[in-house]
Structures are given as C-alpha cells and as structure tokens.
GUKE-384663 format. One record per atom (N, C-alpha, C): residue in one letter; y, z, x. Coordinates in steps of 0.2 Angstrom, whole numbers, plus 2048, in hexadecimal, padded with zeros to 3 digits. Layout:
% residues N
AYZX...
//
This chain:
% residues 521
M7FA800804M7FF800800M806800804K80C7FC803K8137FC805K815803804F81C804808F820809807F8228097FFF8258057FDF8288047F7F8248057F1D81D8037F2D8188047EED81780B7EDY8168107F2Y8178167F2Y81D81A7EDV8228177F0V8288197EDV8288187E4A8268117E2A8278107DBA8218147D8L81B8147DCL8158197D8L8188217D7G81B8227DDG81E82A7DCG82182C7D7F8278277D7F82B8297D1F8288287CAK8258237CAK8208227C3K81C8277C1N81982C7C6N8158327C5N8198387C5I81E8387C6I82483D7C6I82683C7BEW8288377BCW82A8367B6W8258367B1R81E8357B2R81A8377AER81883E7ABR81A8437B1R8198497AFR82184C7B0K82484B7ACK82C84B7ACK82D8547ACS8298577A7S82C85F7A8S82A8627ABR8228617AER8218657B4R8248627BAS82685C7BCS82985A7C1S83185D7C1F83385D7BBF83A8607BBF83A8687BEL83686B7BBL8358727BDL8338747C5T82F86F7C7T82E8707CET83486E7D2I8388677D1I83E8667D4I84286B7D4F84386E7CEF8498747CCF8478797D1A84187B7D3A8408807D7A84287F7DEV8418787E1V8448767E6V84C8757E7V84F8737E2V8568747E2V85987B7E1I85687E7DFI8598867E0I8598877E7G8528867EBG8538887F1G8578847F6A85887E7F5A85C8797F9A86387B7F9I86687E7F1I86D8807F0I86F8867F4S86A88A7F4S86A8927F7S86B8907FEI86788D802I86888C808I86D88780AI870882806I87687E807I87D882808I87D886801I88388A800I884890804M880894805M88089A809M87F898810L87C894814L87E89181BL88488E81DS88888A817S88C887817S89288C817L892893814L895897814L89789A819V89189A81DV89089F823V89489A82AL892894829L89589082EL89D88F82DG89E88F827G8A688F826G8A9895828A8A789C827A8A88A282AA8A98A2831K8A489F835K8A489D83BK8AA89983EQ8AD89483AQ8B189183DQ8B789383AV8B8897836V8BF89A834V8C089F83AA8BB8A283DA8BC8A8841A8BE8A6849T8BA89F84AT8BC89B84FT8C489784FH8C5896848H8CC893847H8D0898849Q8D089E846Q8D48A4847Q8D58A684EL8D18A6854L8D38A5859L8D789F85DE8D389A85AE8D689485EE8DF89485AS8E0895854S8E6897852S8EB898858I8E989D85BI8ED8A0861I8EA89F868D8E7899868D8E589786ED8E189E872G8DD8A186EG8DA8A7871G8D38A7874L8D08A1875L8CA8A1878L8CA8A2880T8D28A2884T8D28A588AT8D68AC88AL8D68AF885L8D88B6885L8D38BC887M8D68C1889M8D18C688AM8D68CD88BT8D28D2888T8D78D8885T8D38DD88BV8D78E188EV8D78E5892V8D78ED890S8D48F288ES8D38F888CS8D48FD892A8D8902891A8D7907896A8D290C899N8CD90D893N8C590F893N8C190B896P8BE90989BP8B990689CP8B3906898E8B190B894E8AB90B88FE8AE908889I8B2906887I8B4903882I8B48FC883Q8AF8F9881Q8AD8F2883Q8B08ED87CN8B08EF876N8B08EB870N8B48EE86CS8BB8ED86AS8BD8F1864S8BD8ED85EG8BA8E685EG8BA8E3858G8C08DD857N8C58DF85AN8CC8DC859N8CF8DA862L8D08D3862L8D18D1868L8D98D5869I8DD8D5865I8E58D9866I8E28E0864N8E18E5869N8DE8EC869N8E38F0869T8E68F4862T8EA8F9863T8E8900861D8E2901862D8DF90785FD8DE90D865T8DD90A86DT8DB90F870T8E2910875Y8E2915879Y8E791787EY8E391A883G8E791A889G8E491F88EG8E492688DD8E092A891D8E193188FD8DF934898D8DE93A899D8DD93E8A0D8D893B8A3T8D393889FT8CC9368A2T8CB92E8A5T8D192B8A2T8D29238A5T8D99238A6N8D891C8A9N8DE9198ADN8E39178A7K8E89188A8K8EE9168A2K8F090F8A3L8F190C89FL8F590589EL8FC90589EN8FE9038A3N9069048A4N9098FD8A7D90F8FC8A8D9128F78ACD90F8F58B2S90E8FA8B5S90B8F98BCS9048F48BBT9018F78B6T8FA8F48B5T8FB8EE8B4V9018EC8AFV9008E58ADV9018E08B2E9068E28B6E9088DE8BDE9018DE8C1T8FD8E38C2T8F88E18C6T8F38DD8C3I8F18DC8BDI8EE8D88B9I8F08D08BAK8F78D18B9K8F98C98BAK8F88C78C0Q8F78CB8C6Q8F68C98CDQ8EE8C68CDI8EB8C88C9I8E28C58C9I8E38BE8C9L8DE8BB8CDL8DD8B48CDL8DB8B18C7N8DE8AC8C4N8DE8A88BFN8DF8AA8B9V8E58B18B9V8E88B48B3V8EE8AE8B3L8F08AD8ADL8F68A98ACL8FB8AE8AAD8FB8B38A6D8FE8B78A4D8FC8BE8A1A9008C389FA8FD8C889BA9038CD898T9018CF893T9068D488FT9038DA88DP9078E088EP9058E488AP9058E4883I9008E9880I8FF8EA879I9008F0877A9048F3871A9038F9870A9048FA868G8FF8FE866G8FF8FF85FG90590485CV909903858V911906856V91090984FW90E91084FW90C912849W912916846V91291383FV91791583AV91291A834K91691D830K91492082BK91291B825S917917824S91791281ES91D90E820I91D90881CI92190281DI923900815S92A8FE814S92B8FC80FS9318F780EL9328F380AL9378EE809L93E8F2807E9438F080BE9498F280AE94C8F3802G94D8F97FFG94E8F87F8G9498FA7F3S9428FA7F6S93D8FC7F2S93A9037F4D9379077EED93390D7F0D92C90A7F1K92A9067F1K9239057F1K9219047F9K91C9087FBK91C909802K914906804Y91490480AY90C90280DY90B903813R906904815R90390481DR9048FE81FA9068FF826A9068F982AA9048F9831N9008F4835N8FE8F483AN9048F083EI9078F4842I90D8F1846I90B8F084EV90A8E9851V9078E8858V90F8E885CA9108EB863A9158EA866A9128E686CY9168E086DY9138DC873Y9198D8877T9188D687CT91F8D1881T91E8CB87FP9248C8879P9248C2877P9268BD87EG9258B787EG9278B2883G9228B2889T91C8B5888T9188B488DT9138AE88CK90F8AB890K9098A788FK9038AA88BV9038B0889V8FE8B3887V8FD8B287FL9008B687CL9008B5874L9048B086FN9018AB86DN9038A5869N9028A7862I9078AB85FI9078AD858I90A8A8854P9058A4851P90889F84BP90C8A1846V9128A0846V9178A2840V91789B83CA91689E836A917898830A91D89882CA92189F82DA92989F82BA92D8A182FG9338A0831G9378A3834G9368A183CR9378A683FR9368A4847R9338AA84AS9308A9850S92E8AD855S9308B3858L92E8B785AL9338BC85EL9358BB865V93A8BD868V93D8BB86EV93E8C3872P93D8C3879P93E8CA87AP9438CF879E9498CB877E94F8CF875E94E8D3870D94B8D186BD94A8D3864D9488DA864M94E8DF860M94C8E6861M94A8EA85AD94D8E5855D94C8E884ED94A8E284AK9458DE84DK9428D8849K93C8DA849I9388D7843I9328D6843I92E8D1840V9298CD843V9258C8840V91E8CB83BI91E8CB836I9198CE830I9148C9830G90D8CC82EG9078C982DG9068C7827S9008C4825S8FF8C181DS8FE8C881AE8FA8CD81BE8F98D2818E8FE8D6815L9048D8819L90A8DA816L90E8D6812L90E8CF814L9128CA80FL90F8CA80AR9098CB807R9048CA801R9078D17FEN9078D6802N9088DD7FEN9108DE7FBL9148D9800L91A8DA7FDL91D8D47F8G9178CF7F6G9188CB7F1G91B8C57F2Y9198C27F9Y91E8BC7FBY9188B87FDS9118B87FBS90B8B37FES90F8AB7FDN9108AC7F7N9118A47F4N9188A17F8N91D8A57FAN9248A37FDN9258A7803P9228A6808P9238AB80DP92B8AA811G92C8A3810G9338A1813G9388A7810D9388A880AD93D8AD806D93D8B3809I9388B580CI9388BE80FI93C8BC815I93E8B8819I9418B6820I9488BA81EG94A8BF822G9518C2822G9518C881FK94B8C981AK94B8D0817K94A8D581CK94B8DC819K94A8E281DK9458E681CL9418E9821L93D8ED81FL93F8F5822V93C8F981FV93D901820V937904823L93790582AL93190982CL93191082DY92D91482AY92D91C829Y92A91F830T92E922833T92B924839T92A92C838Q92492F83BQ92493683CQ92A93B83EE92D939843E93293B845E938937847Y93E93A84AY94393684DY941931853V94392A853V940926857V94892585CD946922860D94B920864D94F918863W94F91885CW953914859W957916852G95D915853G96291684DG96491E850A966922849A96A928849A96592D84CD969931851D966937854D96593D84EP96094084FP95F94684BP96394B84AP96694E845P96C953844P96B959849K97195B84DK96F95F853K96F96784EP96B96C850P96897284EP96E97684DP96F97A848P97597E846P97398584CE97998984EE97898E850E97599384DG970997851G96B99D84FG96499B84ED96299E84AD95A99B849D959996847N955991849N95598A848N94F988846K94998D843K94398C841K94398883AE947989836E949987830E94A97F832Y94F97E835Y952976838Y94C97283AF94897583FF943971843F93C97083DD93C974839D936973835D93896D82FN93E96D82EN94296882AN94296182CI943962834I94395B837I93C957837Q93795C838Q92F95A83AQ92E956832N93095982DN92E957827N932950824Q93794F827Q93B94A825Q93B943828P93793D826P936937829P93C93482BH93B931831H94292D833H941926831N94792382FN94591C82DN948917833V945912833V94790C837V947906834T94E903834T94D8FB82FT94C8F6836V9488F2833V9478EA838V9488E5832E94A8DF836E94A8DA832E9458D4832I9428D382EI93C8CD82EI93E8C5831V93D8C4836V93E8BE839V9388B8839G9328BB838G92E8B6837G9278B8833V9248B4832V91D8B582EV9178B2830V9118B6831V90C8B2834V9078B1830T9038AD82ET8FE8AB82AT8F88AA82EG8F88A9833G8F28A9837G8F28AE83BG8ED8AB842G8EC8B0848G8E68B5847V8E58BA84CV8DF8BE84DV8DE8C2846D8E48C5844D8E38CC83FD8E98CA83BE8E78C9834E8EC8C882FE8F18CF82DS8ED8D482FS8F08DA82ES8F68DC833Q8F68D9838Q8FB8DA83FQ9028D983EN9068DC83FN90D8DA83EN90F8DA846Y9158D8848Y9178D984EY91E8DA851I91F8DD856I9268DF857I9268DE860T92C8DF863T92D8DD86BT92A8E386DM9278E3873M9278EA877M92C8ED878G9328EB87BG9388EE87AG93A8F2874F93A8F086FF93B8F4867F9368F8867G92F8F6868G9298FC867G92990286DK92D900872K92E906876K93390C872R938908871R93D90D86ER93A911867I93690C863I93291085DI92F91685EM92A916864M92691A867M92891F86CT92F92086BT93292486FT93692A86AS93492E869S935935865S93C937868K94093A865K94593E867K947944863N94A949865N94B94F861N94F953867W952958863W95695D867W95296386AK95496686FK95096B872K95496E878Y953974879Y95797887DY956977883D95B977889D95A975890D95897B892D95297D896D950984898D95698689EQ9579818A2Q95C9838A8Q9639858A4K96698289FK96D98389DK96A98A89AM96598A896M963990892M965997897K96299789CK96199B8A1K96899E8A4Q96B9978A6Q9729998A9Q97799C8A4L97699A89DL97A99C899L9799A4897K9729A6897K9709AD896K9739B189BE9729AF8A3E9759B28A7E97C9B38A7N9819AE8A5N9879AF8A5N9899B48A0Q9869B2899Q9879B7893Q9879BF896S9819C0898S97F9C689BS9849CA8A0Q9879C68A4Q98C9C78AAQ9939CA8A6L9959C58A0L99B9C589FL99A9CD89AE9949CE896E9949D3892E9949D9896E98F9D989BE98F9DF8A0E9969E28A3Q99A9DC8A4Q9A29DD8A6Q9A69E08A1L9A49DE89BL9A99E1896L9A79E9894R99F9EA894R99D9F0892R9A09F5898R9A19F389FR9A39F78A3R9AA9F88A1E9AF9F48A0E9B49F589DE9B59FB897Q9B19FA892Q9B19FD88CQ9AEA0588EA9ABA05893A9A9A0C897A9AFA1089AE9B3A0B89DE9B8A0E8A1E9BDA1189CQ9BEA0E895Q9C3A0F891Q9C1A1488DK9BAA1588CK9B8A1A887K9B9A2188AS9B8A24891S9BAA29892S9C2A2C891V9C7A25892V9CEA27891V9CFA2788AY9CCA25886Y9CDA2587EY9C9A2B87AI9C4A2D87EI9C1A3487BI9C6A3987DK9CAA39884K9CEA40885K9D4A3F881S9D7A3A87ES9DDA3987AS9DBA3C874L9D4A3B871L9D1A3E86BL9D1A4486AM9D1A48870M9D0A4F870M9D7A5486DT9DBA5086FT9E2A5486AT9E2A54864I9DDA5085FI9DCA50858I9D9A55857P9DBA5B852P9D6A60851P9D0A5F84DD9D1A5A848D9CBA59843D9C7A54846N9C0A58847N9BAA55849N9B8A4F847N9B9A4D83FN9B6A4983AN9BBA4383BV9C1A4583DV9C7A3F83EV9C5A3B844R9C3A41849R9C2A3E851R9BCA39851N9B7A3C84CN9B1A3884DN9B2A31849E9B6A31843E9B9A2A840E9BBA26846L9C0A2884AL9C5A2384DL9C0A21853F9BBA25855F9B7A2385BF9B3A1F859D9B0A1D851D9ACA1884FD9B0A1384FE9B6A1384EE9BBA0C84CE9BCA0A853W9BDA0E858W9BFA0B85EW9B8A07860N9B3A09860N9ADA07862N9AAA0085FK9AC9FF858K9AA9FA855K9B09F4857E9B69F6858E9BC9F085BE9BA9EF861W9B69F4865W9B59F186DW9AE9EB86CD9A99EC867D9A49E8866D9A69E2863K9AB9E285FK9AE9DC85CK9B19D9862N9B59DB865N9B99D886DN9B49D5870I9AD9D9872I9A99D5876I9A69CE873S9A59D086DS9A19C9869S9A69C486AE9AE9C5869E9B29C0867E9B39BC870Q9B39C1874Q9B49C087CQ9AE9BA87DL9A89BC87BL9A19B987DL9A19B287AA9A59B1873A9A59AC86FA9AA9A9872A9AF9AA875A9B49A6876A9B39A287DA9AD9A5881A9AB9A4888A9A699E887G9A499C881G9A099687EG99899887FF9969A087EF9909A187FF98C99F87AN98B999877N986997871N980994873Q97A99486FQ975991871Q976989871S97A98786DS97A98086BS97C97C870A98197F875A98397C87BA97E97A880T97897D87ET97197C884T96D975881L96E97387AL96A96E877L96C96787BI96596387DI96695E87EI96195987AL96395387AL96094E875L95994C87BD95294E878D94D94D87CD94A94787BK94794287EK94393C87DK93C93C880Q93893B87BQ93193B87DQ92E93487DD92C930883D929929884D92292B882N92092987CN91992A87BN91492487FL91891D880L915919885L91591A88CA91A91D88EA91A920894A915925896R91392988FR90D92F891R90792D890N90592788BN8FF926889N8FD91E88DG90291C88EG900915890G90190F88BY8FF90988BY8FE904887Y8F7905883S8F690287DS8F0902879S8EB8FC87DS8EE8F8880S8EB8F4883S8ED8EE888I8EC8E988AI8EF8E388FI8EC8DD88DL8EF8D888AL8EC8D2887L8EF8CE88DL8E98CA891L8EB8C5895L8E78BE894R8EA8B9897R8E88B2896R8E48B089DV8DF8AD89CV8DD8A88A3V8DC8A28A3D8DE89F8A8D8DE8998A7D8DB8938A6K8D48948A5K8CF8918A4K8C98968A1T8C589389CT8BF898899T8BA89989DE8B98948A2E8B38958A8E8B689B8ABN8BB89E8ADN8BE8A28B1N8BE8A98ADI8BC8A98A6I8BC8AF8A3I8B98B58A7E8B28B38A8E8AC8B88ABE8AF8BA8B3S8B38B78B6S8B58B98BDS8BA8BE8BBV8C08BB8B7V8C58C08B6V8C48C78B3A8BE8C68AEA8BC8CD8ACA8B88D28AFK8B48CE8B5K8B18D38B9K8B78D68C0S8BD8D38C0S8C28D58C5S8C58DB8C1V8C68DA8BBV8CB8DF8B6V8C68E48B6K8BE8E38B4K8BA8EA8B5K8B98EE8BCQ8BB8EB8C1Q8BC8EE8C7Q8C18F38C8L8C68F18C4L8CB8F58C4L8CA8FC8C0G8C58FC8BCG8C59028B9G8C69028B1F8C68FD8AEF8CA8FA8A7F8C48F88A3G8C48F989EG8BF8F6898G8C38ED896V8BD8E9895V8BF8E2894V8BB8E088EQ8C08DD88AQ8BC8D7883Q8BF8D2884T8BC8CD884T8BE8C5884T8BE8C287DA8C18BD87BA8C08B9875A8BA8B7875K8B78B5879K8B28B2879K8AB8B6877D8AB8BC87AD8A78C2878D8A88C4871M8AD8C586EM8AF8C5868M8AD8BF864L8AF8B9866L8AD8B4861L8A58B3861D8A28B5867D89A8B6868D8968BA863Q89A8C0862Q8978C685DQ8998C4857I89E8C0855I89E8BE84FI8998B984DK8988B4851K8938AE850K88C8B2850K88A8B8853K8828BA853K8838BD84CI8888C0849I8888C4843I8878BF83CF88A8BA83EF88A8B4839F8848B183AN8818AF840N87A8AD841N8758B283DL8768B783DL8718BD83BL8718BC834I8778BC832I8798B982AI8758B3827G8768AE82BG8738A982BG86B8A9829L8688AB82FL8618AC82EL85D8B0829I8618B5826I8608B8820I8618B581BI8658B081BI8678AC814I8628A6814G8608A381AG85B89F81BG8548A1819A8538A881BA84C8AA819A84C8AA811I8518AE810I8518AD807I8508A7804G8548A1807G85389B804G84D897806G84989A80BG84389780EG83D89A809I83E8A2806I83A8A3801I83B8A07FBV84189D7F9V8418997F3V83E8937F4L83E8907F8L83B88A7FAL83188B7FBF8318917FDF82A8927FEF8268927F6V82A8947F2V8288957EBV82988F7E7A82E88B7EAA82D8847E8A82787F7EAA8268817F1A82087C7F3A81A8807EEL8188867EEL8138887E9L8138837E2G8198827DFG81887E7DAG8178777DBI8198757E1I81786E7E3I80F86E7E4I80D8737E7I8058727E7I8038727E0N8048777DCN8028787D5N8028717D2N80886E7D3N80B8687CFN8048627D1M8048627D7M80085B7DBM7F885D7DAI7F68647D9I7EF8657D6I7ED8657D0M7F38667CCM7F38637C5M7F185B7C4A7F68587C9A7F684F7C8A7EE84D7CBT7EC8517CFT7E584E7D2T7E184E7CDY7E08547C7Y7DB8557C2Y7DD84F7BCE7E384E7BBE7E684A7B6E7E48427B8R7E58417BER7E483A7C1R7DD8397C4T7D883C7C3T7D383C7C7T7CE8357C6R7D08327BFR7CD82B7BCR7D18277C2E7D78277C1E7DC8237C3E7DB8237CBI7DA8287CFI7D88277D6I7D08247D7G7CC8247D2G7C48227D3G7C781A7D1I7CB8187CDI7CD8107CCI7CF80E7D2L7D48127D5L7D780F7DCL7D380E7E1R7CE8137E2R7C98137E7R7C480C7E5A7C280C7DFA7BE8067DCA7C27FE7E1C7C77FF7DFC7CC7FA7E0C7CD7F87E8G7CC7FD7ECG7CC7FB7F3G7D08007F7A7D38057F2A7D880A7F7A7D480E7F9T7D680F801T7D2815805T7D581B805R7D081F807R7D3826806R7DA828809G7DC826810G7E3827811G7E882480CT7E681F808T7EC81D804T7ED8227FEI7E68237FDI7E78297F7I7EB82F7F9R7E9831801R7EC837802R7F4836804N7F6831806N7FD82F807N80082E801M7FE82C7FBM80082B7F5M8038337F3F7FD8377F3F7FF83D7F0F8058427F4I8038417FCI809844800I80F8417FFF81183A7FDF8178387FDF81A83A7F5E81683B7F0E81883C7EAE8198447EBA8168497EEA81984F7F0A8208507F3G82084B7F9G82584B7FDG82C8497F8L82A8457F5L8308427EFL8338487ECL82E84C7E8L8318507E5L8358577EAG8348577F0G83785B7F4G83D8577F5F83E8517F6F84384E7F9F84884D7F3L84684C7EBL84A84D7E7L84D8527E6G8498587E6G84B85E7E6G8528607EAG85085F7F1G8578607F7G85C85B7F4A85B8557F3A8618507F2A8648527EBI8628547E6I8658577E0I86885E7E2G8668627E5G8688687E9G86E8677ECL86E8627F0L8758607F4L87985E7F0V8788597EBV87F8587E7V88185E7E3I87D8627E0I87E8677DDI88386C7E2S88186C7E8S8848717EDS88A86E7EEF88B8677F0F8918657F1F8968677EAG8958667E4G8978687DEG89B86E7DEL8968737E0L89887B7DFL89C87C7E5A89B8797ECA8A087C7F1A8A68787F0K8A88737ECK8AF8717EAK8B18767E5I8AE8787E1I8B087D7DDI8B28847DFM8AD8857E5M8AF88B7E6M8B488C7ECN8B58877EFN8BB8867F4N8C28857F0I8C18827EBI8C78817E6I8C988A7E5V8C488C7E2V8C68937E0V8C88987E6G8C48977EBG8C689A7F1G8CC8997F4N8CE8947F4N8D58917F8N8DA8947F2Q8DA8957EDQ8DF8987E8Q8DF8A07EAI8D98A27EAI8D88AA7EAI8DD8AB7F2A8DA8A77F8A8DD8A77FEA8E58A77FEI8E78A27FAI8EE8A07F9I8F38A57F6S8EF8A97F1S8F28AF7EDS8F28B47F2Q8EF8B67F6Q8EC8BC7F9Q8EF8BA802G8F28B4801G8F68B3809G8F08B380EV8EA8B180DV8E58B1812V8E48AA814P8E68A881BP8E68A181DP8DF89F81FI8DD89C818I8D589A818I8D3895813Q8D288F816Q8D188A811Q8CB886811N8C888580CN8C188280BN8BC885811I8BB88B80FI8B688F813I8AE88D812I8AC88780EI8A688780DI8A7880810S8A487E815S8A4877819S89D87381AF89C86F818F89586B819F894869820Q88E86A823Q88E86782AQ88886282AP88985B82BP88585682BP87E85882DW87D85B831W87685D834W87386182FL87786582BL87586B826L871866821V87686281DV87485D819V86C85981AI86D857821I868853822I862858823S86285E826S85C863827S859866820V85E86681CV85B869815V856865811I85985E811I85685980EI84F858810A84F857818A84985581CA84585D81BL84786181BL84386881AL840868812T84486680CT840867807T83C862806T83D85B809T83785680AT83185880DL83285B814L82E85C817L828863814I82D86780FI82786C80DI825869806G828864803G8248617FDG81E85C802A81F85A805A819856808A81485A80BL81586080FL810865812L80D86880BA811869806A80E86C7FFA8098687FCG80A8627FCG80785D7FAG80085A7FEL80085E805L7FA85A809L7F385D807L7F2864805L7EB865802L7EA8617FCP7EE8627F7P7EC85D7F0P7EA8567F1A7EF8537F7A7EE84C7F9A7E684B7FCI7E5850801I7DF84F804I7D88527FER7D98557FAR7D58557F5R7D384F7F1A7DA84B7F0A7D88467EBA7D58407F0S7D68417F6S7D383B7FBS7CD83A7FBR7CA8427FAR7C38437FCR7BE8427F5M7C183F7F0M7BE83F7E9M7B98397E9D7B283B7E8D7AE8347E7D7AF8317E1P7B18297E2P7B38257DEP7AE8257D9V7A88267D9V7A38247D3V7A582A7D0E7A582F7D2E7A78367CEE7AD8367C9A7B28337CEA7B98337CBA7B982F7C4L7B682A7C5L7B58247C0L7B28277BAR7AD82A7BBR7A982E7B5R7AE8347B2Y7B38367B5Y7B783C7B3Y7BB83A7ADE7BB83E7A9E7BE83D7A2E7C48417A1
//
C-alpha cells in the first residue's frame, strides 16, 4: 500500500467510529493543551526575567556584599545587608579598590534608604516604599525611564519612582502626569535635610526629647522620572548624595566639654559669692544685736539671707550659666558607621565575570552576578516545567490507554476485513502498518487540534493578561509565547504516543489467521 492509501484508510476508519474516536482524540487534545499552554507560560516567564535584566544591560553586572557568607540575596540591587563588626564595611575606599580590578568598567555604591512611609503631597494616604540610593552618571546602572528624565549626580531632592509606587498613586495609565509632583517622605527622626529640630528649653528636657522621638520628620522630594522596567518594580531611586543626607540623623545634645567647663565656672563664681556672703554675715549679725526683740532680729536675718540667695542667683544667671549654652547640633552619619548596603559593578565582557568575581572574593567580600541570579531563576522555571510536563505526560498516558483500547476494539470489529485483505494479498507488515498508522493518526489529530485550541486560549490569556499588567503598571506583555520547537515537539510526541499505543493491537491484527478471520462473524 502507498502512503496516501494509509492516510485515506485511516481517516475512513476513524470517521466510521466517530464517537469512540472523538473521545480518544479529546483525551489527547487535553494532554496537548496542558503541555503547550503550561510550558509556553514557563518559557514566557523565563523570557520576561531575561528581558528585565537585558533592559538594564544587566548580564555584565555584579553585586558585592560586605558579608562573604551572603552569596545570593535574590535581587541584583541588594539593599538588605550592611556590614557589622565581624565583616569588612563597604565604603568609598572599597568602591575605588574595586574599580581598580582588571576588567571592571565602573562601580557604584548602593544603599537602602529607610523611611517610615511615603505619600503624595496633599494626600493623607501613605504607602511603604523601597528607596535605593546610587551614583548616577556611571557606566553601571542603566535605569530605563518611561517618563520624565533620569537622575544626575547634582540632584538632591529629586526621585525616580518605580511602577509599584506609580500604581499605588493611581498614575499607571498616564505616568507622564505625575512628573513634577511632590512626594513626602516620613522619617523616624530629623535628618540632614530641611529644618533643624527645635532647640530644647532650659531645665528638664526629658519630655522634650520624648516628644521629638515620637514626631516623624517630613522630607519633600520632586518626582522627575518614572521607571516601568528594570530589575525590581518596587524600587525607587535617589542620588547617593541625597541618600547620605537622608541617612544622616541630627539632634541636639549637650557638649560634654562645654558642660564641664560651665559647671566649673559656675562653681567658682558661686563659691566666691558665698565667701562674700559669709564675710558680710558676721557684720550684719553684730548690727542686729542692737535690736532687743529676738523675733524681729530673726525675721530681719531671714530676709537678709533671702536677699543674698536672690542676689547670687541673679549674678549666676547674668554670667550666662545656662545649660542651653552648651547644646550643639549633633549629626550621625549612618552610612559612615555601617557602610553601604552593597556595591554594584559592571564588567567589560560576560566571559570575564568569573575572573572578576574571584578577585572580589579574595578581598573578603560576597559576590552575586546577574548570570548567577538568571541561572537560578531558570533552574526554578525548569523545575516547574518538568512538573508541568510530568502532569501533561500523565494525561497523555491516559490518552494512550484510550488509543490502545480503541485499536483493540477495532481489531475485533474488523477481523473479517483483515481476513479479506490477507486473502487479497496483503502482507502481515501491511496490516501492522495500517493499524499503527491509524493509531498515530489519532495522536496526530489530537496534537494538531490541541495546538489550534492552545493558540486561541493563549491569544485570549495574553489579551487579558496584558490588560491586567497595564492596569497594575507591570511592564509585561504577551507572557505566553509559543516556541516553534515546542509546537513541533508536542505534535511529534502525540503522534509517537499514538503510534506506540497502537503497536500491540497492530501486531495482534497482523498475526491473525486469514482463514479464521474470514470465518469470523
């Protein structure tokens, strides 16, 4: 028999058993759809992750952390860790040292700037925000600005916001409209930007300091740009110069040296006045002896003591002995104390990543490369793909059982037909190939129909997904993408499963005795 004879006969026999063939093909369709849609979704997610890194030209980026034990923070722009007493701190000297490593193009310090909350000026609604300070103008961080402009090193009260904050503020559909608006950052304490904290009053200042600690300080910044791509949509960006000011707290404190000198001067003056009081006391007491009434003398002496105490207090006050004179505005630079969160550097070529990472590790720091992070993401997606593929494989296995059952029933129903074909000269190979081809055709039709339905479902899911992504400000489009190799592989797989499922019934049919087959009713 020729190939087209097998095709014609296969379609004829499938059509002859429409109901049973439909149910068998339907099972294959379900398996094909599950594999195509799910694996396409996994592949699309991997492409999105890769695109996010490529959007900032991130495959040649590397993150340096202070702790060598921290190898993977899960984010290329690491703002979660700082140095401590057991690790090397990341400072400007470290940045310059790293820049000198062979094949390093440039480096920028990264700092996570903590604020209690953030709100749009004029609004009472507050949000949490992840603010990243970095050095603009380097060859390291390419932040794709969708509206407005990027930061420049001179910006001191400017911010570029991410898509998450843009969405929270209600400007996802029109990001350009938020450019120029002001944000209010609420800090835990007064920082080195804006007004100084009010000076404590003279006397007991405990209540004052308690109130200062409980009052958040506000810093107003202008939105100059919007980011809708990049590594992390939750991140918002300011310059490192501005970040250092925000991370420098300021408060009034007593200068210990001035306070010590003040007390010494105050003690000396008071001692001198008390000596004068003692000298005049004996003279005054003699003058009182001329007064016969004892009660009058006591009253006059008490009045004299009060006058002297008042006189001493006035002279001490006139001399400027008040504690407020010793107050100074103290500034605590938290970045200088703790170091930067991380350092982000760019390598000239991807093939030099490993050598640069080795050099950084030799300095005693932890390293995470964009390639490591991408490989980790791909491993996770590959694992998900294997699980999904296994589920689809189970569905196809059930479909294969249906094909086997279908073809076994066909051999019983067509026993007389097989006998006639053998009597007319058909060989056992012809009979076997006829049934194998028919079973493979069932698998092929199931895969082809599943592919067509998958295309339609993917189209609908992408349209809905794109609308949701746009409304949420997420820079993702058409996450379900079909790969040619996946389409071909699924159809080939369903056809092969069908052919293998029909192998046993085909062998059984080919071994029938033609005489007995002709007698079969």
